[in-house]
N, C-alpha and C positions, 0 to 999 in steps of 0.2 A: 606595546601592542595591546595589552589589557586596558590601559588607559584610553587608547584610541577607540576600542570597542565599546567601552563604557560611555564615551562621549558621543559615539555614533553607533547606536545599537542596531541600526538597519544595515550596517556594513557587511556583517557575515552573510546575511540573506542575499544581499546584492552580489557578493562574490560567488555564492553558490549558483545563483541564476546565471551569472556570466559564464561560470565554468560549464554549466549544462548546455548553454547555447554554443559554446566553443566545441564541446564534445560532439554535439549534433552537426555542427558545421563541418567538422573534420570526419564525420562518420562515413564509413564506406557504403557504397550502394550494393544492392544484392542483384544477382543475375536475373531473377524472375520479377521481383518487385521494383527494382530500380531505386529511384529516390523515395518511393512510397514506403520503404523500410524505415524511414525516419519516424513516421507516425507509430510504427510497431515498437521501435526502441522506447519511445515515450510511454506508450501503453503498457509495455511489459515492466518497465521500471516502476511506474506508479502502482500497478497491480501488486507487484512483489513487495514493495514497501508497505502497501496496505496490508497484505497478508502477514508480513513480519510484525506489523503493529498488532494484528489479531493474536498472533502467537505470544508476543511479549505481554500483552494484556492478559491473555489466558494463563500464562505462567504466574503472573502476579496474582491473578484471581485464585489459582490453586494454592498459592502461599497464603492468601487471605482466608481461604476456606479452611486450611489446616491450622493456622496460627491465630486468626482473628485479630491480627495487628492492624490498628487503624491507620498507621502511617503508610501502608501499602495502597490504601484505597485511592487517594488523589492521583497517584502515579498510574494505577490501573485504569481509572476512569479517563484520565487525560490521554494516555496512550491508546485506549480504545477508540476515543472520538477522533484522534488524529489518524489512526488506522482507517477508520470509516471514511474520513475525508479523502485520503489518498486512494483508497480502493474505489470510491465513487468517481474520482477524477480518472482513474485508470479505466473504469467501465465506460466513461464518456469518451475517452481516447480510443477505446475499442470500436465504438461506433464511428469515430472519425477514420480510423484505420480501415474499417470495413468499407466505408464510402470511397476512400482514396484508392484502395487496392482491389476491391471487388465491384465497385460501382453502386453498391446499395448496402443498407444496414439490415441484417437478417436477425430480427429480434427473437425469432423462434428457434434460432440455432441453439443446440443443446448447451454448449459451453456458455453462451450469452445468458440463457435462462438460469443455469445453475449459479452463475456469478451474481445475477440480479437477485436470486433467492437468498444467497449468502449475505448480500448487502442488506436486504430487508430484515433478515434474522438479526444481524448485528445491530441495526437501528432499533429494532423492537426491544432487544435485550438491554441496550444502554438507556433507553427511555424508561423501560419498565422496572429496572432495578431500583430506581428511586422510590418506588412504592413499598419496598421492603426495608424495614428499619434494621434488619440483621445483616451485619457485614459479611458473615460467612455465606449467607444466601446470595448476596450480591457477587461475592467471589465465585461461587459455584456457577452462577448464571453466565458470567463472563468467560469462565473456563470452558464452557460448552461451545462458545462461538467458533474457535479455530477447529475444534473436533468435528463439528457439524459441517463447516466449510470444507474440511479435508474429505469427509465422507461424501459430500455432494460432488466434489471435484473428481474423486477417483471413480465414482459410479457413473459419471457423465460420458455418454457416447460421443466420440469425436467425429464430426461430419465435415464442417468446413475448417474449424479451428485446428491448427497443427498441435501435436503433442507438446513439443518444446522446441520451437524453431531456433532459439539462441543456443541452447545446450547441444543440439544435434548438428549445428552448423559446423562445417569444416574450416571456416574462415576464422583465424585467430583474431583478426581485426574486428570482425563483427562481435565476437565474444568479448573482446576488450572494451569495445564501445558500450555494450550493455553493462558490463561490470562497472565502468567508470560512471555511467549515468545512474545506475542503481546506487552507487556509493554517494553521489552528490544529492540525489533525491532523499536517500536515507538520512544523510546529515541534516538536510532541511527539515525533515520530519522530527529528528531528534532535537533540533534547535527549537522548533515549535513546542514540543513537549516540555522541555526544560524551562523555557520562558513562561509558559502557561502555569506550570506548577509553582514556580517561584513567585509569579505575580499574584496568584491566588492563595499563597501562604501554605 
């Protein structure tokens, strides 16, 4: 199996994509949203994988801040950028889900604004940290990203966006669909991180 993956490095990614498509195809509909819930599945999975990337990078940043060990930096940086990529994709899917389920994209909706602000802060930090030659400072900056994101999210008033439609659903099938999609998207993110760090040495 390992030899097959080495000969065909694109195979794991293809299998993950195929798995995600299969999960979405088998995904149950929801009483109110109907088939529109599929866009919500994708949005939530991408956003949560992006947030997981923020927290993983932040933890590595805290380790770098405390220890100053240079070996943590490439992992922190790569995970941070992959997290930003998936979070941005989740934000784009939020617009798609809004259009599909509400008929319009409400850019001024509080949760949309807080998510956009969080993405902007993460981008600024990842770009600005290269201006600082001190690894501990870089670690401290990245550590702040998930904390600020959490602060913004918890202080955001919910208007159109539900609090947590997956967790509060009474349907085990809906929760299982989200869990499966989240796992597949998370594995794809992990694969990107691992290959990027290994390729860049």
